[in-house]
C-alpha positions in Angstrom: 281.5 -11.6 -168.7 281.5 -9.6 -165.4 279.6 -10.7 -162.4 277.0 -8.3 -160.9 278.4 -5.7 -158.6 276.0 -6.8 -155.8 274.6 -10.2 -155.0 271.8 -10.1 -152.4 271.2 -13.4 -150.7 267.8 -13.8 -149.2 265.3 -16.6 -148.5 264.0 -18.8 -145.7 265.7 -19.3 -142.4 267.5 -22.6 -142.3 267.9 -22.7 -146.1 271.7 -22.1 -146.1 272.2 -18.4 -146.2 275.1 -18.5 -143.8 276.9 -21.1 -146.0 276.1 -19.0 -149.0 277.7 -15.8 -147.6 280.8 -17.7 -146.7 281.1 -18.9 -150.3 280.9 -15.4 -151.6 283.5 -14.2 -149.1 285.8 -17.1 -150.1 285.5 -16.0 -153.7 286.6 -12.4 -153.0 283.3 -10.6 -152.3 282.9 -8.0 -149.6 280.3 -9.9 -147.6 278.0 -8.9 -144.8 275.3 -10.9 -143.1 271.9 -9.4 -141.9 272.5 -6.1 -143.8 269.9 -3.4 -143.1 267.7 -2.5 -146.1 267.8 1.3 -145.3 271.6 1.3 -145.6 271.7 -0.5 -149.0 271.4 2.6 -151.2 274.1 4.7 -149.4 276.4 1.7 -149.2 276.2 0.8 -152.9 276.7 4.5 -153.8 279.9 4.4 -151.8 281.2 1.2 -153.3 280.6 2.4 -156.9 282.6 5.5 -156.5 285.8 5.6 -158.6 288.0 5.6 -155.6 286.4 2.6 -153.9 288.4 -0.6 -153.7 285.2 -2.7 -153.3 284.3 -4.1 -156.7 282.0 -7.0 -155.7 279.5 -7.2 -152.8 277.4 -10.0 -151.3 274.8 -9.2 -148.7 272.4 -11.3 -146.7 269.1 -9.5 -146.2 266.0 -11.1 -144.7 263.1 -10.9 -142.2 265.4 -10.6 -139.2 265.2 -6.9 -140.0 261.7 -5.8 -138.8 261.1 -3.5 -141.9 262.3 -6.0 -144.5 258.9 -6.9 -145.9 257.9 -3.3 -146.3 261.1 -1.8 -147.6 263.0 -4.6 -149.5 261.3 -4.7 -153.0 260.8 -0.9 -153.4 264.4 -0.4 -152.4 265.7 -2.9 -155.0 263.5 -1.4 -157.7 264.7 2.1 -157.0 268.4 1.1 -157.0 268.0 -0.8 -160.2 266.4 2.3 -161.8 269.6 4.1 -160.8 271.6 1.5 -162.7 273.0 -0.5 -159.8 273.8 -4.0 -160.9 272.0 -6.2 -158.4 271.2 -9.9 -158.6 268.8 -11.5 -156.1 269.6 -15.1 -155.0 266.8 -16.8 -153.1 267.4 -19.9 -151.0 264.6 -22.2 -149.8 264.0 -25.7 -148.6 260.9 -27.8 -147.7 259.4 -27.5 -144.2 260.5 -30.9 -143.0 264.2 -30.2 -143.8 264.0 -26.7 -142.2 262.5 -28.2 -139.0 265.2 -30.9 -138.9 267.9 -28.3 -139.3 266.7 -26.1 -136.5 266.2 -29.1 -134.3 269.8 -30.2 -135.0 271.3 -26.8 -134.2 268.9 -26.1 -131.3 268.7 -22.5 -132.4 265.3 -20.6 -132.3 263.7 -19.8 -135.6 263.9 -16.0 -136.1 260.2 -15.8 -136.7 259.2 -17.8 -133.6 258.9 -14.9 -131.2 257.7 -17.0 -128.4 255.6 -19.2 -130.7 256.3 -22.8 -129.5 255.2 -24.4 -132.8 258.1 -24.3 -135.3 255.8 -25.2 -138.1 253.8 -22.0 -137.6 256.9 -19.9 -137.7 258.1 -21.5 -140.9 254.7 -21.1 -142.6 254.6 -17.4 -141.5 258.1 -16.7 -142.9 257.4 -18.5 -146.2 254.3 -16.3 -146.7 256.1 -13.1 -145.8 258.9 -13.9 -148.2 256.7 -14.8 -151.2 257.2 -11.4 -152.8 261.0 -11.6 -152.6 260.9 -15.1 -154.0 258.8 -13.9 -157.0 261.3 -11.1 -157.6 264.4 -13.4 -157.4 266.7 -13.8 -160.4 268.0 -17.2 -159.1 266.2 -19.7 -156.8 268.1 -22.5 -155.2 266.3 -25.3 -153.4 268.6 -26.7 -150.7 266.3 -29.5 -149.5 268.6 -32.2 -150.7 271.9 -30.3 -150.3 274.4 -30.8 -147.6 276.6 -27.7 -147.0 279.4 -28.9 -149.3 276.9 -29.5 -152.1 275.4 -26.1 -151.7 278.9 -24.6 -151.8 279.7 -26.5 -155.0 276.4 -25.3 -156.5 277.0 -21.7 -155.7 280.6 -21.8 -156.9 279.3 -23.2 -160.2 276.8 -20.3 -160.4 279.5 -17.8 -159.7 281.5 -19.1 -162.6 278.6 -19.2 -165.1 276.0 -16.6 -164.0 277.0 -13.1 -164.8 274.7 -10.1 -165.3 271.5 -10.8 -167.1 273.1 -10.6 -170.5 273.3 -14.4 -171.1 270.7 -16.9 -170.0 271.8 -19.6 -167.6 270.0 -22.8 -168.4 270.0 -25.5 -165.6 268.8 -29.1 -166.2 268.1 -31.3 -163.2 267.2 -34.9 -163.3 265.1 -36.3 -160.4 263.0 -39.3 -159.3 259.2 -38.9 -158.8 259.7 -41.4 -155.9 261.4 -38.6 -154.0 259.1 -35.7 -154.9 259.2 -33.1 -157.6 261.7 -30.3 -157.3 260.3 -26.9 -156.3 262.8 -24.5 -157.8 262.2 -25.3 -161.5 260.4 -23.6 -164.4 259.4 -26.6 -166.4 259.1 -30.4 -165.7 259.1 -33.2 -168.3 258.1 -36.7 -167.3 260.0 -39.5 -169.1 258.6 -42.4 -167.3 257.1 -43.7 -170.5 260.6 -44.5 -171.9 262.0 -48.1 -171.6 263.3 -48.7 -168.1 266.8 -50.1 -167.6 265.9 -50.9 -164.1 264.2 -54.1 -165.4 267.4 -55.2 -167.3 269.5 -57.1 -164.8 273.0 -56.0 -166.1 271.9 -52.4 -166.3 270.0 -52.0 -163.0 273.2 -51.3 -160.9 274.4 -48.7 -163.4 273.1 -45.1 -163.9 272.2 -42.9 -166.9 275.7 -41.6 -166.9 277.0 -45.0 -168.0 277.3 -45.5 -171.8 275.6 -48.9 -171.6 272.5 -47.4 -170.1 272.4 -44.4 -172.5 272.8 -46.7 -175.5 270.0 -49.0 -174.3 267.6 -46.0 -173.8 268.4 -44.3 -177.1 268.3 -47.5 -179.1 264.5 -47.2 -178.8 262.8 -44.9 -181.3 260.5 -43.4 -178.7 263.6 -42.1 -176.9 265.2 -40.5 -179.9 261.8 -39.1 -181.0 261.4 -37.5 -177.5 264.9 -36.0 -177.6 264.3 -34.5 -181.0 261.0 -33.0 -180.0 262.5 -31.5 -176.8 265.4 -30.0 -178.7 263.0 -28.4 -181.2 260.9 -27.0 -178.3 263.9 -25.7 -176.3 265.6 -24.2 -179.3 262.4 -22.2 -179.8 261.9 -21.3 -176.2 265.3 -20.4 -174.9 265.8 -17.4 -177.2 262.4 -16.1 -176.2 263.5 -16.2 -172.5 266.6 -14.2 -173.5 264.4 -11.7 -175.3 262.3 -11.3 -172.1 265.4 -10.6 -170.1 265.3 -13.8 -168.0 268.7 -14.6 -166.4 267.9 -18.2 -165.2 265.7 -21.0 -166.4 265.6 -24.5 -164.8 264.2 -27.6 -166.5 263.5 -30.8 -164.6 263.5 -34.2 -166.2 261.8 -36.9 -164.1 261.6 -40.7 -164.1 260.6 -43.1 -161.3 263.9 -43.2 -159.3 266.0 -40.5 -160.9 268.8 -43.0 -161.7 268.5 -44.1 -165.3 266.2 -42.5 -167.8 266.0 -38.9 -166.5 269.8 -38.8 -166.1 270.4 -40.0 -169.6 267.9 -37.6 -171.2 269.2 -34.7 -169.2 272.8 -35.4 -170.3 271.7 -35.8 -173.9 269.8 -32.6 -173.9 272.8 -30.6 -172.5 275.2 -32.2 -175.0 272.9 -31.6 -178.0 272.0 -28.0 -177.1 275.6 -26.9 -176.8 276.2 -23.3 -176.0 274.0 -21.4 -178.4 274.4 -18.2 -176.4 273.2 -19.9 -173.2 275.3 -21.3 -170.4 274.2 -24.8 -169.3 274.7 -26.9 -166.3 273.3 -30.4 -165.4 272.6 -31.7 -161.9 271.4 -35.2 -161.0 269.5 -34.8 -157.8 268.6 -38.4 -157.0 271.1 -40.5 -158.9 272.7 -41.9 -155.7 269.4 -42.8 -154.0 268.2 -45.8 -155.9 
């Protein structure tokens, strides 16, 4: 399955777009940061000519360009109408993390424009970028990702996410103690399942360990839950494909994100198999408890 001819990376300042464009460049993409919207059409026309040696493009486009908010979405729609293969990747993070990142680098926020309050600049940018977020094919929340984790995540997406001809289904486990993920489509709460945390020999382990998984799924309530979730997902995922969705993310949450949510997420992925959908599993909070 071919990758899109053009990935456009957009999103919030401080969310990791510079890291992202380096990942694309390292994977053989012709990559440009802060690319002007008005040049996108002529540039893609040139790269799709038969004599062009550029086969894959990755461009960062965002509010650093003054006309971005006005021109971006109409330009993308027009180019897709002309059969250009474009996939929008949107990066974001929560306000606290963005503030910390700008404080660490001591660089001004692009939307500050003399505004001394960084929180105001972040809020303004988030509001201005809402339309691009809603139009995105993929949304990645980098709140809990160091640069090497973001790199790994994007390289995984490059391997599994082609054109919107096959749905990419992502399952993420998390702990409610650390907040709910923001870049997901569905959340299931499994805190009602028996908790290995209260079993002394299981507490230091995680849901990846066989002992923990066997303990959880030895309980009828756990096997019933898995059966019901599989029935629901086997019904829903083909409907997402029919609607032309390219990416769906399901979050499974327990108290700490270490035992129950991890085991259920792994069991779901193993039971669903391929079924015309690519699947990846990520355990956000497994190392925190």
